[in-house]
C-alpha positions as CSV (number, residue, x, y, z in Angstrom):
1,M,111.2,86.6,103.4
2,L,112.6,90.0,103.8
3,I,110.0,91.6,101.6
4,N,107.3,90.0,103.7
5,V,108.8,91.5,106.8
6,I,108.8,94.9,105.2
7,Y,105.2,94.5,104.2
8,Y,104.2,93.3,107.6
9,F,105.9,96.1,109.6
10,T,104.7,98.8,107.1
11,A,101.1,97.7,107.1
12,L,101.0,97.2,110.9
13,N,102.6,100.6,111.5
14,V,100.1,102.4,109.2
15,L,97.2,100.6,110.9
16,T,98.5,101.4,114.4
17,L,98.9,105.1,113.5
18,L,95.4,105.2,112.1
19,V,93.9,103.5,115.2
20,Y,95.8,105.8,117.6
21,M,94.7,108.9,115.7
22,D,91.1,107.6,115.5
23,D,91.2,107.2,119.3
24,K,92.5,110.8,119.6
25,I,89.7,112.1,117.5
26,N,87.1,110.1,119.4
27,A,88.5,111.4,122.7
28,K,88.0,115.0,121.5
29,L,84.4,114.2,120.3
30,G,83.5,112.2,123.4
31,A,82.8,109.1,121.3
32,R,83.6,105.5,121.9
33,R,87.3,105.0,122.5
34,T,89.8,102.2,121.6
35,S,91.0,100.4,124.7
36,E,94.5,101.0,125.9
37,R,95.0,97.2,125.8
38,T,94.3,97.2,122.1
39,L,96.6,100.2,121.5
40,L,99.4,98.5,123.3
41,A,98.8,95.2,121.6
42,L,99.1,96.8,118.2
43,S,102.3,98.5,119.3
44,A,103.7,95.2,120.7
45,A,102.8,93.3,117.6
46,G,105.2,95.5,115.6
47,G,103.4,98.8,115.3
48,S,105.6,100.7,117.7
49,A,106.8,103.2,115.0
50,G,103.3,104.2,114.2
51,A,102.5,104.5,117.8
52,L,105.6,106.7,118.4
53,I,104.5,109.0,115.6
54,S,101.1,109.3,117.2
55,I,102.5,109.9,120.6
56,F,105.1,112.5,119.7
57,I,103.5,114.2,116.7
58,G,99.8,113.7,117.5
59,R,100.4,114.1,121.2
60,H,98.1,111.2,122.0
61,K,98.7,109.1,125.2
62,N,102.0,111.0,125.8
63,R,101.3,111.5,129.6
64,K,100.7,107.8,130.3
65,P,103.9,106.0,131.5
66,R,102.9,102.8,129.8
67,F,102.9,104.6,126.4
68,R,105.5,107.2,127.1
69,Y,108.2,104.7,128.2
70,G,106.8,101.3,127.0
71,V,106.3,102.2,123.3
72,P,109.9,103.4,122.9
73,V,111.2,100.2,124.5
74,M,109.0,98.2,122.1
75,F,110.4,100.2,119.2
76,F,114.0,99.5,120.3
77,F,113.3,95.8,120.3
78,H,111.5,95.9,117.0
79,A,114.4,97.8,115.5
80,I,116.8,95.0,116.7
81,I,114.5,92.3,115.3
82,V,114.3,94.0,111.9
83,W,118.1,94.6,111.9
84,L,118.7,90.9,112.7
85,I,116.3,89.8,110.0
86,V,118.0,92.0,107.4
87,K,121.5,91.0,108.6
88,Y,120.8,87.2,108.4
89,S,118.4,87.1,105.5
90,N,121.2,86.8,102.9
């Protein structure tokens, strides 16, 4: 079970980071954008670490309160969930 959780969070965070960065590139090019609802849904589903990397390193969506404050809160809860899974998986 633990290995599945690791795979899930790793894959989802990589996907989330790629989607956020794709949205950033599309914003610069004036191309079709990814909706904020989709970006937040990916973050909430477990991709908050990838979203944080994009927000702080890629400086994407860092001025919007829903992302600036919401994603770190999601990350905090995801970290607790992962910690609990690791702690009780033995």
